[in-house]
DOKE-808776 format. One record per atom (N, C-alpha, C, O): x, y, z. Coordinates in pm, whole numbers, padded with zeros to 5 digits, always signed. Each point is the difference from the previous one (the first is absolute). Layout:
// DOKE-808776
XYZ ...
//
This chain:
// DOKE-808776
+07201+01435+01653 +00143-00037-00001 +00059+00032-00137 -00057-00037-00103 +00170+00107+00104 +00062+00041-00126 +00047-00122-00080 +00048-00098+00057 -00064+00106-00188 +00045-00107-00087 +00148+00018-00031 +00044+00109-00036 +00030-00217+00051 +00142+00006-00028 +00023+00012-00150 -00059-00074-00079 +00144+00170+00039 +00025+00021-00142 +00073-00118-00059 +00086-00062+00063 -00122+00030-00187 +00065-00111-00070 +00144+00038-00033 +00032+00117-00018 +00053-00218+00010 +00138+00023-00038 +00007+00059-00141 -00088-00022-00083 +00193+00097+00059 +00023+00064-00130 +00126-00060-00061 +00099-00021+00070 -00103-00006-00197 +00119-00049-00069 +00061+00112-00082 -00066+00064-00081 +00195-00041+00104 +00074+00104-00072 +00094-00066-00099 +00072-00094+00033 -00073+00144-00155 +00090-00050-00103 +00132+00077+00010 +00006+00120-00030 +00097-00190+00072 +00133+00059+00014 +00090-00083-00091 +00061-00098+00043 -00055+00137-00166 +00059-00083-00106 +00134-00062+00039 +00088+00067+00053 -00075-00197-00079 -00095-00091-00065 -00082-00082+00099 -00048-00108-00033 +00031+00162+00155 -00065-00077+00106 -00131+00065+00042 -00024+00118-00026 -00059-00198+00091 -00122+00049+00063 +00017-00012+00150 +00033-00108+00050 -00054+00218+00022 +00017+00000+00145 -00136+00029+00064 -00064+00100-00031 +00023-00188+00119 -00129+00011+00067 +00014+00085+00126 +00088-00025+00082 -00176+00124-00067 -00002+00086+00118 -00127-00031+00079 -00110+00034-00043 +00126-00098+00156 -00114-00029+00086 -00028+00118+00091 +00088+00083+00024 -00211-00075+00028 -00042+00111+00088 +00039+00135-00060 +00062+00081+00068 -00097-00057-00193 +00047+00122-00067 -00055+00129+00061 +00059+00106-00017 -00171-00116+00089 -00060+00121+00057 +00041+00026+00144 -00054+00090+00064 +00149-00168-00012 +00046+00025+00137 +00073+00132+00005 +00095+00022-00076 -00137+00067+00164 +00061+00132+00011 +00136-00013+00067 +00012-00054+00110 +00089+00105-00177 +00136-00002+00053 +00042+00135+00056 +00076+00005+00097 -00124+00105-00156 +00045+00134+00037 -00122+00083+00036 -00082+00035-00085 +00071-00003+00213 -00123+00058+00051 -00025+00143-00046 -00116+00041-00013 +00221+00037-00012 -00019+00143-00026 -00090+00025-00120 -00087+00087+00004 +00107-00164-00112 -00082+00017-00121 -00077-00126-00036 -00080+00001-00093 +00105-00109+00165 -00076-00122-00022 +00052-00092-00109 -00075-00084-00050 +00204+00099+00011 +00052-00089-00103 +00004-00144+00051 +00025-00027+00117 -00051-00063-00211 -00014-00141+00031 +00121-00082-00044 +00097+00053-00056 -00105-00181+00084 +00105-00092-00046 +00011+00004-00153 +00111-00003-00054 -00225+00009-00015 +00004+00008-00146 +00063+00131-00045 +00075+00002-00098 -00105+00108+00166 +00063+00128-00033 +00152-00008+00016 +00074+00057-00079 -00029-00128+00182 +00143-00017+00021 +00063-00076-00116 +00106+00038-00050 -00171-00144+00007 +00052-00076-00115 +00005+00087-00125 +00097-00004-00075 -00201+00083+00054 -00002+00086-00118 +00107+00109+00009 +00057+00039-00101 -00029+00009+00224 +00110+00095+00015 +00130-00062-00050 +00071+00060-00080 -00040-00180+00128 +00127-00063-00040 +00002-00028-00150 +00107+00005-00062 -00219-00036+00003 -00004-00014-00147 +00036+00132-00067 +00066+00000-00104 -00110+00111+00162 +00022+00131-00064 +00146+00044+00004 +00042+00081-00082 +00036-00134+00177 +00142+00036+00011 +00086-00123-00026 +00110-00012+00054 -00161-00078-00136 +00062-00130-00018 +00147+00002-00033 +00079-00069+00064 -00038+00147-00165 +00141+00003-00038 +00088+00045+00116 +00109-00052+00020 -00158+00149+00056 +00078+00055+00110 +00017-00098+00115 +00111-00017+00050 -00219-00046-00007 +00012-00090+00114 +00079-00125-00037 +00075-00052+00083 -00089+00004-00206 +00079-00117-00040 +00147+00036-00007 +00085-00079+00042 -00052+00196-00094 +00141+00043-00005 +00058+00009+00142 +00114-00039+00023 -00192+00090+00070 +00049+00017+00137 +00023-00134+00070 +00087-00011+00086 -00165-00092-00123 +00007-00129+00069 +00075-00107-00077 +00029-00106+00056 +00001+00129-00180 +00044-00107-00089 +00115-00083+00058 +00108+00051+00032 -00137-00180-00021 +00098-00103+00039 +00061+00023+00138 +00110-00047+00028 -00181+00118+00060 +00047+00021+00136 -00082-00085+00097 -00122-00008-00015 +00184-00056+00115 -00080-00059+00107 -00090+00108+00059 +00044+00113+00019 -00167-00147+00010 -00096+00103+00039 -00081-00042+00122 -00068-00103-00001 +00075+00184+00105 -00085-00014+00118 -00135+00062-00032 -00007+00110-00055 -00100-00180+00090 -00136+00048-00022 -00060+00048+00132 +00004-00071+00100 -00059+00191-00102 -00074+00050+00115 -00149-00013-00033 -00054+00076-00080 -00010-00174+00143 -00138-00036-00032 -00095+00056+00105 +00031+00005+00119 -00149+00037-00166 -00105+00053+00087 -00130-00073-00035 -00080+00053-00077 +00058-00172+00131 -00117-00080-00040 -00134+00068+00021 -00096-00030-00070 +00089+00121+00168 -00126+00068+00028 +00001+00146-00040 -00082+00078+00048 +00175-00039-00136 +00016+00141-00031 +00102+00062+00093 +00040-00060+00100 +00003+00182-00131 +00113+00059+00072 -00035+00040+00143 +00090+00027+00079 -00218-00024-00044 -00037+00027+00138 +00017-00123+00088 -00004+00010+00123 +00023-00126-00184 +00016-00123+00073 +00146-00037+00021 +00089+00080-00031 -00063-00199+00082 +00137-00042+00028 +00082-00018-00127 -00053-00034-00107 +00183+00058+00122 +00094-00017-00112 +00077-00130+00019 +00041-00034+00111 -00022-00038-00222 +00077-00124+00001 +00124+00020-00086 -00010+00037-00117 +00128-00061+00175 +00126+00005-00075 +00026-00140-00052 +00021-00093+00079 -00022+00076-00209 +00014-00134-00057 +00120-00009-00092 +00009+00072-00099 +00083-00162+00133 +00115-00026-00084 -00029-00113-00099 +00032+00011-00118 -00091-00117+00165 -00014-00122-00079 -00123+00002-00087 -00110+00035+00044 +00128-00074-00170 -00115-00019-00088 -00073-00127+00047 +00064-00103+00018 -00195+00110+00001 -00072-00115+00056 -00018-00112-00102 +00012+00022-00121 -00040-00140+00172 -00035-00111-00088 -00128+00035-00075 -00086+00071+00052 +00074-00121-00173 -00119+00027-00080 +00013+00121-00090 -00095+00035-00070 +00212+00030+00069 +00020+00111-00092 -00002-00053-00143 +00033-00116-00024 -00072+00199-00072 -00007-00048-00139 +00137-00043-00052 +00102+00054+00043 -00098-00150-00133 +00128-00053-00047 +00086+00102-00074 +00121-00018-00010 -00183+00124-00041 +00078+00099-00073 +00068+00103+00092 +00081+00080-00046 -00114-00083+00176 +00059+00095+00094 +00145-00042+00029 +00027-00117+00025 +00064+00213-00027 +00140-00032+00025 +00042+00040+00140 -00052+00097+00057 +00147-00173-00001 +00052+00028+00132 +00152+00001-00004 +00061-00043-00098 -00001+00092+00206 +00145-00006+00018 +00025-00041+00144 -00064+00050+00093 +00157-00142-00074 +00031-00049+00134 +00107+00085+00066 +00107+00023-00057 -00137+00023+00177 +00098+00072+00081 +00019-00077+00130 -00092-00064+00050 +00212+00072+00005 +00033-00075+00119 +00020+00093+00119 +00030+00118-00016 -00046-00173+00135 +00020+00072+00124 +00093-00084+00086 -00045-00077+00084 +00177+00093-00105 +00098-00089+00064 -00010-00007+00152 +00023-00105+00059 -00058+00217+00002 -00008+00002+00147 -00100-00104+00052 +00018-00059+00106 -00123+00039-00185 -00108-00090+00044 +00003-00135-00073 -00076-00090+00034 +00164+00078-00134 +00002-00123-00077 -00127-00021-00080 -00043-00114-00019 -00016+00222-00029 -00126-00008-00072 +00011+00068-00135 +00101+00064-00031 -00203-00080-00048 -00007+00068-00128 -00145+00038-00028 -00092-00047+00067 +00074+00131-00166 -00135+00039-00044 +00000+00013-00151 +00094+00055-00058 -00200-00105-00005 -00020+00019-00143 -00092+00121-00016 -00122-00011+00015 +00182+00126-00045 -00073+00126-00005 -00047+00029-00142 +00056-00050-00098 -00160+00131+00088 -00049+00044-00129 +00111+00067-00078 +00076+00079+00055 -00066-00113-00184 +00100+00060-00090 -00075+00051-00122 -00026-00076-00094 -00009+00203+00095 -00082+00057-00107 +00078+00007-00130 +00112+00052-00004 -00171-00104-00100 +00056+00012-00135 -00102+00054-00098 +00033+00030-00115 -00159-00017+00158 -00109+00042-00088 -00112+00057+00085 -00006-00023+00121 -00083+00098-00185 -00105+00069+00074 -00098-00096+00065 -00056+00030+00106 +00033-00145-00166 -00092-00097+00060 +00045-00040+00140 -00084-00029+00085 +00215+00025-00061 +00050-00034+00133 -00047+00102+00104 -00037-00037+00111 +00038+00164-00149 -00043+00107+00090 -00149-00014+00030 -00041+00010+00116 -00038-00033-00219 -00145-00009+00020 -00035-00125+00080 -00095+00002+00079 +00168-00112-00097 -00021-00118+00084 +00024+00037+00146 -00077-00041+00087 +00182+00120-00059 +00029+00039+00137 -00114+00085+00057 -00032-00012+00118 -00028+00098-00200 -00115+00078+00046 -00115-00094+00035 -00068+00021+00101 +00045-00123-00182 -00102-00099+00033 +00026-00062+00137 -00093-00037+00072 +00222+00025-00036 +00038-00055+00130 -00003+00108+00109 +00055-00020+00108 -00119+00133-00137 -00021+00112+00093 +00126+00084+00024 +00009+00070+00101 +00087-00078-00193 +00120+00083+00012 -00031+00144-00038 -00060+00026-00104 +00099+00067+00189 -00008+00143-00029 +00140+00054-00030 +00019+00072-00098 +00078-00106+00183 +00135+00053-00013 +00097-00107-00051 -00009-00116+00039 +00101+00159-00126 +00105-00086-00052 +00135+00052+00048 +00036+00115-00026 +00038-00201+00096 +00128+00039+00058 +00110-00092-00053 +00024-00106+00057 +00042+00146-00166 +00102-00087-00061 +00138+00016+00065 +00030+00102+00062 +00051-00205-00079 +00143+00008+00035 +00069+00095-00097 -00056+00036-00104 +00177+00004+00140 +00078+00084-00092 +00101-00084-00079 +00101+00053-00048 -00128-00183+00036 +00077-00089-00086 -00097-00081-00084 -00120-00002+00026 +00174-00065-00129 -00086-00077-00090 +00036-00148+00008 +00101-00039+00058 -00186-00041-00120 +00014-00145+00016 +00126-00056-00065 +00043-00110+00036 +00018+00181-00130 +00125-00048-00059 +00108-00019+00106 +00082-00091-00010 -00083+00177+00113 +00089-00015+00115 -00059+00083+00113 +00024+00121+00009 -00100-00186+00075 -00070+00074+00105 +00094+00059+00104 -00042+00083+00081 +00168-00124-00081 +00095+00051+00098 +00077+00121-00050 +00085+00053+00072 -00111-00007-00194 +00072+00114-00057 -00101+00107-00043 -00056-00009-00109 +00032+00109+00193 -00096+00105-00034 +00036+00075-00128 +00118+00024-00029 -00219+00011-00047 +00020+00086-00117 -00073+00133+00018 -00012+00078-00094 -00036-00054+00216 -00075+00123+00028 +00044+00052+00136 -00002-00071+00101 +00042+00198-00100 +00034+00070+00124 -00117+00093+00030 -00046+00075-00086 -00002-00083+00209 -00119+00076+00040 +00035+00104+00105 +00055-00032+00106 -00088+00156-00136 +00016+00110+00095 -00138+00028+00058 -00091+00042-00071 +00076-00066+00200 -00129+00015+00067 +00007+00124+00088 +00069+00001+00102 -00142+00102-00141 -00008+00123+00078 -00120-00013+00094 -00115+00019-00040 +00145-00053+00164 -00101-00044+00097 -00018+00107+00108 +00085+00013+00088 -00194+00063-00094 -00018+00109+00097 -00036-00053+00139 -00081-00091+00014 +00141+00150+00086 -00036-00027+00139 -00137+00064+00029 -00049+00078-00082 -00012-00109+00195 -00140+00039+00024 -00030+00149-00014 -00109+00036-00042 +00205+00051+00077 -00026+00144-00007 +00067+00065-00121 +00010+00123-00006 +00033-00202-00087 +00066+00051-00121 -00105+00028-00107 -00076-00090-00037 +00071+00212-00012 -00096+00036-00103 +00046-00042-00138 +00118-00028-00022 -00212+00022-00072 +00033-00042-00136 +00089+00102-00070 +00072-00035-00093 -00076+00161+00136 +00090+00099-00059 +00146-00037+00026 +00086+00026-00085 -00058-00085+00199 +00136-00045+00028 +00037-00118-00090 +00112-00009-00049 -00206-00082+00026 +00024-00111-00092 +00037+00054-00138 +00093-00050-00064 -00166+00151+00020 +00026+00058-00132 +00140+00062-00005 +00072-00017-00099 -00033+00090+00204 +00134+00061+00002 +00109-00107-00006 +00097+00014-00074 -00113-00118+00151 +00101-00105+00005 +00007-00075-00132 +00108-00044-00041 -00220+00029-00027 +00002-00064-00131 +00092+00075-00096 +00073-00062-00077 -00076+00194+00082 +00089+00079-00085 +00147-00020+00039 +00087-00006-00086 -00061-00004+00215 +00137-00024+00045 +00048-00137-00048 +00112-00014-00048 -00198-00085+00061 +00035-00135-00046 +00030+00002-00150 +00095-00064-00045 -00175+00136-00030 +00026+00007-00144 +00135+00064-00029 +00072-00043-00090 -00038+00147+00167 +00127+00067-00020 +00118-00096+00024 +00098+00001-00074 -00109-00083+00179 +00106-00098+00027 +00008-00101-00114 +00109-00035-00045 -00224-00011-00001 -00002-00095-00112 +00065+00062-00124 +00077-00066-00070 -00108+00191+00043 +00060+00066-00117 +00151+00008+00014 +00072-00017-00098 -00023+00044+00219 +00145+00005+00021 +00064-00136-00025 +00117-00009-00038 -00194-00097+00059 +00049-00136-00023 -00020-00045-00145 +00047-00106-00040 -00117+00188-00039 -00030-00038-00138 -00106-00108-00011 +00003-00081-00093 -00095+00079+00187 -00102-00104+00009 -00138+00059-00021 -00031+00108+00051 -00052-00178-00127 -00138+00043-00024 -00094-00072+00096 +00000-00123+00009 -00080+00200+00063 -00097-00056+00093 -00142+00025-00049 -00027+00097-00070 -00061-00187+00109 -00141+00006-00041 -00087+00015+00125 -00014-00096+00076 -00044+00215-00055 -00076+00023+00123 -00144-00049-00010 -00057-00012-00108 +00000-00015+00225 -00142-00032+00011 -00046+00034+00141 +00080+00002+00093 -00207+00024-00078 -00055+00011+00134 -00003-00139+00062 -00001-00101-00072 +00001+00095+00203 -00006-00129+00067 -00142-00054+00008 -00022-00119+00024 -00075+00208-00043 -00139-00035+00026 -00039+00033+00143 -00117-00005+00036 +00218+00038+00045 -00021+00048+00135 +00045+00144+00009 -00039+00083-00081 +00123-00053+00181 +00045+00137+00023 +00138+00027-00056 +00051+00112+00012 +00011-00212-00072 +00138+00016-00044 +00017-00005-00150 -00095+00018-00076 +00218-00044+00036 +00034-00005-00141 +00112-00102-00018 +00081-00021+00090 -00079-00044-00206 +00105-00095-00034 +00071+00046-00126 -00059+00068-00084 +00185-00105+00071 +00075+00019-00124 +00065-00133-00032 +00071-00057+00083 -00094+00007-00204 +00053-00129-00042 +00110+00020-00104 -00008+00089-00085 +00111-00172+00095 +00113+00003-00093 +00031-00142-00042 +00010-00089+00084 +00005+00068-00214 +00048-00130-00048 +00151-00006+00018 +00073+00092-00038 -00027-00202+00096 +00143-00022+00015 +00038-00134-00064 -00085-00087-00019 +00211+00074-00013 +00046-00128-00053 -00008-00105+00110 +00035+00029+00114 -00080-00149-00144 -00012-00103+00104 +00134-00067+00029 +00015-00121-00014 +00080+00204+00054 +00136-00047+00025 +00033-00009+00149 +00109-00045+00036 -00202+00087+00049 +00027+00006+00143 -00112-00071+00076 -00112-00012-00049 +00145-00033+00169 -00099-00062+00087 -00074+00104+00083 +00029+00120-00008 -00125-00167+00087 -00082+00091+00080 +00082+00082+00099 -00029+00118+00020 +00130-00178+00040 +00077+00074+00100 +00071+00120-00061 +00002+00107+00060 +00055-00126-00178 +00069+00113-00064 -00098+00106-00047 +00027+00120+00010 -00141-00162-00063 -00099+00099-00044 -00052+00079+00120 -00022+00121-00009 +00003-00190+00120 -00044+00071+00121 +00109+00095+00049 -00030+00112+00041 +00157-00154-00044 +00110+00089+00038 +00002+00124-00089 +00020+00112+00048 -00041-00131-00177 -00003+00112-00094 -00116+00092+00031 +00014+00122-00004 -00130-00180+00036 -00118+00080+00031 +00022+00082+00127 -00045+00115+00007 +00113-00172+00091 +00030+00075+00123 +00096+00114-00029 -00017+00110+00051 +00119-00136-00133 +00094+00107-00035 -00072+00114-00071 +00028+00117+00027 -00119-00151-00116 -00079+00103-00069 -00084+00078+00101 -00003+00123-00004 -00064-00194+00094 -00086+00066+00098 +00081+00098+00085 -00048+00110+00030 +00168-00149+00007 +00083+00090+00082 +00044+00123-00078 +00013+00108+00057 +00009-00124-00188 +00035+00118-00080 -00119+00095-00009 +00018+00122+00008 -00138-00175-00024 -00119+00085+00000 -00014+00071+00135 -00034+00118+00006 +00062-00191+00103 -00007+00060+00134 +00102+00113+00014 -00030+00103+00061 +00150-00122-00116 +00101+00105+00009 -00044+00127-00072 +00028+00111+00044 -00097-00129-00156 -00043+00116-00079 -00127+00064+00054 -00028+00117-00029 -00050-00191+00106 -00125+00055+00053 -00016-00040+00146 -00096-00068+00035 +00189+00109+00052 -00002-00047+00139 -00121+00046+00080 -00036-00063+00100 -00027+00170-00142 -00118+00047+00074 -00127-00072-00043 -00106+00019+00061 +00115-00101-00165 -00117-00070-00050 +00009-00152+00012 -00103-00067+00002 +00224+00013+00008 +00020-00144-00019 +00068-00063+00120 +00085+00061+00065 -00124-00186-00037 +00070-00081+00098 +00028-00137-00058 -00078-00053-00080 +00190-00005+00121 +00028-00140-00031 +00012-00081+00129 +00047-00114-00001 -00090+00172+00112 +00003-00069+00129 -00081-00128-00009 -00115+00000-00044 +00176-00111+00086 -00063-00131-00021 -00123-00021+00088 -00105-00038-00052 +00116+00060+00183 -00112-00031+00087 -00106+00110-00005 +00029+00118+00017 -00151-00161-00043 -00111+00095-00013 -00013+00088+00124 -00026+00120-00011 +00045-00179+00129 -00018+00076+00124 +00100+00113+00013 -00022+00095+00075 +00133-00104-00148 +00105+00102+00009 -00011+00107-00108 +00078+00095-00001 -00173-00109-00090 -00012+00097-00109 -00085+00120+00041 -00095-00013+00077 +00131+00129-00130 -00083+00119+00015 -00129-00023-00078 +00006-00028-00120 -00123+00038+00184 -00125-00030-00069 -00036+00097-00112 -00093-00025-00076 +00167+00136+00065 -00028+00097-00105 +00081-00027-00128 -00025+00061-00103 +00120-00153+00111 +00092-00021-00111 -00047-00112-00093 -00096-00073+00029 +00166+00062-00140 -00024-00106-00097 +00111-00103+00011 +00118+00035+00000 -00155-00161+00011 +00096-00110+00007 +00021-00055-00140 -00096-00041-00065 +00221+00038+00018 +00031-00065-00127 +00024-00147+00032 +00106-00037+00051 -00205-00045-00080 -00002-00139+00048 +00078-00091-00094 -00056-00064-00089 +00185+00059+00112 +00089-00083-00082 -00026-00149+00020 +00038-00082-00084 -00102+00046+00195 -00021-00141+00030 -00102-00066-00092 -00015-00122+00002 -00054+00201-00082 -00092-00060-00098 +00076-00075-00108 -00062-00065-00085 +00194+00073+00087 +00082-00075-00096 +00056-00128+00059 +00078-00070-00065 -00117+00038+00189 +00043-00126+00060 -00078-00116-00061 -00107+00019-00058 +00161-00138+00072 -00062-00119-00058 -00140-00021+00057 -00022+00010+00121 -00072-00039-00210 -00138-00031+00036 -00075+00119+00060 -00105-00019+00062 +00157+00139-00079 -00077+00119+00038 -00066+00053-00127 +00064+00012-00104 -00190+00019+00114 -00075+00041-00118 -00082+00124+00029 -00041+00023+00114 +00016+00055-00217 -00090+00114+00008 -00092-00003-00121 +00027-00069-00099 -00135+00144+00107 -00102-00004-00104 +00057+00038-00136 +00076+00096-00012 -00113-00173-00089 +00046+00024-00136 -00062+00125-00059 -00103+00047+00046 +00167+00005-00150 -00065+00103-00080 -00133-00054-00050 -00010-00114-00047 -00092+00197+00057 -00139-00030-00039 -00074-00089+00098 -00118-00029-00021 +00184-00016+00128 -00073-00077+00100 -00098+00090+00073 +00033+00112+00039 -00155-00162-00021 -00097+00067+00086 +00041-00026+00144 +00063-00101+00029 -00098+00192+00061 +00028-00018+00143 -00130-00029+00074 -00109+00038-00043 +00124-00104+00154 -00117-00045+00074 -00058+00105+00092 +00006-00014+00122 -00061+00119-00179 -00068+00102+00079 -00133+00036-00065 -00027-00040-00113 -00055+00115+00183 -00139+00023-00042 -00013+00071-00133 -00099-00021-00071 +00198+00105+00035 -00012+00073-00126 +00076-00069-00114 -00002+00048-00113 +00067-00160+00143 +00068-00074-00106 +00110+00080-00067 +00003+00011-00123 +00088+00046+00204 +00113+00071-00060 +00088-00098-00078 -00003-00121+00023 +00080+00178-00114 +00087-00079-00087 +00143+00050+00015 +00024+00120+00013 +00072-00213-00015 +00141+00037-00007 +00028+00041-00144 +00022-00086-00087 -00023+00215+00062 -00010+00053-00137 +00132+00056-00052 +00057+00089+00063 -00007-00140-00175 +00113+00066-00066 -00031+00146-00031 -00109+00033-00045 +00207+00051+00069 -00015+00142-00029 +00126+00050-00071 +00105-00064+00005 -00118+00179-00072 +00115+00064-00062 +00073+00085+00105 -00060+00044+00097 +00189-00024-00119 +00075+00084+00092 -00057+00141+00005 +00001+00064+00106 -00052-00014-00219 -00052+00136+00002 -00138+00011+00065 -00055+00109+00009 +00000-00221+00036 -00127+00000+00073 +00020-00001+00151 -00096+00021+00075 +00218-00044-00029 +00024-00025+00142 -00065+00105+00089 -00064-00034+00100 +00078+00162-00135 -00048+00106+00088 -00150+00021-00006 -00056+00072+00082 -00011-00135-00177 -00141+00026-00020 -00092-00116+00038 -00122+00017+00004 +00179-00133+00026 -00085-00115+00026 -00028-00016+00149 +00071+00054+00085 -00176-00128-00057 -00032-00044+00136 -00037-00147-00010 -00064-00040-00098 +00103-00042+00196 -00027-00144-00011 -00145-00035-00028 -00027-00098-00071 -00067+00175+00125 -00141-00033-00020 -00052+00035-00139 -00115-00028-00032 +00201+00090-00051 -00041+00030-00138 -00016-00128-00082 -00072+00000-00100 +00138-00106+00141 +00011-00120-00083 -00076-00115+00065 +00044-00055+00101 -00157+00019-00159 -00085-00107+00053 -00046-00089-00115 +00026+00029-00117 -00094-00138+00151 -00051-00085-00107 -00106+00072-00083 -00033-00045-00110 -00020+00156+00162 -00097+00077-00077 +00067+00095-00099 -00056+00027-00106 +00176+00023+00139 +00066+00100-00085 +00110-00056-00089 +00029+00056-00105 +00032-00167+00146 +00116-00050-00073 -00030-00054-00140 +00084+00015-00088 -00200-00079+00063 -00022-00049-00136 +00007+00110-00106 +00060-00021-00106 -00119+00137+00133 +00005+00109-00098 +00142+00055-00012 +00044+00034-00110 +00027-00026+00221 +00138+00048-00005 +00086-00095-00082 +00080+00044-00082 -00097-00174+00103 +00078-00097-00075 -00034+00005-00148 +00088-00009-00085 -00217+00024+00053 -00041+00008-00140 +00061+00122-00068 +00031-00003-00119 -00014+00111+00196 +00054+00124-00056 +00152-00001-00009 +00057+00041-00101 +00010-00087+00208 +00146+00011+00009 +00073-00130-00029 +00120+00001-00028 -00190-00113+00033 +00069-00128-00012 +00076-00029+00127 -00022+00063+00103 +00112-00160-00111 +00079-00040+00116 +00122+00090+00012 +00090-00006-00084 -00086+00089+00186 +00113+00090+00020 +00127-00074+00039 +00108+00059+00002 -00119-00186+00030 +00118-00082+00027 +00034-00091-00118 +00074-00097+00015 -00126+00128-00131 +00021-00088-00117 +00147-00013-00036 +00041-00103-00055 +00039+00205+00083 +00141-00004-00038 +00093-00054+00108 +00122+00005-00016 -00177-00055+00125 +00084-00036+00114 +00097-00113-00032 +00107-00008+00061 -00142-00079-00154 +00088-00112-00034 +00101+00032-00109 +00078-00086-00040 -00080+00209-00009 +00087+00035-00112 +00148+00004+00038 +00086-00025-00084 -00056+00057+00209 +00139+00011+00043 +00013-00047+00144 -00079+00039+00087 +00178-00123-00062 +00029-00047+00135 +00131+00062+00046 +00097+00006-00075 -00095+00042+00199 +00113+00076+00052 +00082-00084+00098 -00046-00102+00052 +00169+00146-00029 +00086-00062+00099 -00009+00072+00133 -00046+00114+00007 +00090-00182+00100 -00002+00061+00133 +00142+00010+00057 +00018+00013+00121 +00083-00018-00208 +00138+00002+00046 +00031+00125+00083 +00064-00009+00105 -00109+00127-00153 +00029+00123+00073 -00064-00001+00137 +00059+00045+00098 -00181-00098-00092 -00069-00008+00129 +00072-00095+00095 +00006+00026+00120 +00047-00134-00172 +00073-00093+00086 +00130+00063+00049 +00046-00030+00110 +00015+00117-00191 +00117+00075+00048 -00040+00093+00114 +00072+00013+00099 -00187+00053-00113 -00050+00085+00108 -00026-00083+00125 +00031+00042+00111 -00089-00162-00131 -00029-00087+00114 +00129-00037+00073 +00004+00002+00123 +00100-00036-00198 +00128-00037+00062 +00058+00119+00076 +00053-00016+00110 -00064+00135-00169 +00047+00121+00067 -00073+00021+00132 +00062+00029+00103 -00194-00043-00106 -00080+00021+00120 +00029-00105+00105 +00006+00030+00120 +00013-00153-00164 +00029-00108+00095 +00134+00021+00068 +00015-00028+00119 +00082+00077-00194 +00131+00030+00060 -00009+00114+00100 +00080+00010+00094 -00178+00078-00116 -00021+00112+00093 -00087-00040+00118 -00035+00084+00083 +00001-00213-00074 -00079-00049+00112 -00149+00010-00020 -00077-00013+00096 +00034+00034-00220 -00143+00011-00030 -00046-00124-00075 -00045+00008-00114 +00057-00121+00179 -00029-00126-00070 -00148-00030-00011 -00040-00075-00088 -00041+00132+00175 -00143-00027-00005 -00034-00132+00067 +00090-00076+00037 -00218+00047-00021 -00044-00124+00063 +00027-00120-00088 +00013+00012-00121 -00004-00127+00184 +00017-00123-00076 -00121-00027-00087 -00111+00048+00027 +00133-00125-00134 -00112-00042-00082 -00099-00077+00085 +00040-00087+00078 -00170+00115-00091 -00099-00078+00074 -00014-00139-00061 +00031-00021-00117 -00076-00071+00196 -00031-00132-00053 -00117+00011-00096 -00090+00082+00018 +00093-00166-00121 -00113+00001-00091 -00123-00052+00073 +00010-00081+00092 -00125+00128-00133 -00126-00037+00065 -00061-00119-00072 +00025-00022-00118 -00103-00053+00191 -00067-00115-00061 -00142-00010+00054 -00074-00091-00039 
//
């Protein structure tokens, strides 16, 4: 009978975080373990903390490794260390609330790994005012028959629209088959307006690349060869994997920040927990400047009003999930 490996204590200044079952295999392709996952997050510490800082965070936990069941966890459990910070978010439809993880330091991330977290999915608002997003997310979501070359083409179109708006976007792979572009915005608007702005942007991208892009809401009505610009990722309580988050698949892909001049040369499988530490050590955090400037969405809201007057109002906001 195999001997269970002793727990390992990691020094994550100024705290010590205990990692139990450190030899449990999480990623089958190369055999990386729970301890390897913790060490990965240590290696990209500045980047993952910047991506999560002070945001309510949904945890995607895999207690038996990524080949096993996934647990979506909002609430920090009882017994968490006293230094761990949380932020309370409410779900009015259900009359409930959740005290979610609120990362302010690297030890918070490593504690979550101890709790079997692989993926980190933060809100696009921060605890200072959880109802006012400071991040607009462009999700380039390929349909089943859409190749990554189409994702790359659309990313360039999205950048062109952003440049016309005078806005700087920060691209990253999704860790799956798509790509994300993040923009810091002033926290002057609620979720409904940010979502309206995101839809107006998506429709402009569709106008410029109609053979590549769809904004059709219902999946069953979309051409399976096209790319969906998923504006709904800006709705309240909708989350996607953070920059530097590992994804729950056998090769441990990472949602990796990339440079605009890399768009045509990258493939999602290039970025894994095996390759990202060296890349981060060489390039640093490619999203390090994301907080330097926050942009307005006034022009996008004008586009939204124009489209709504033309009868292109889009679907209603979905109810928040709980």
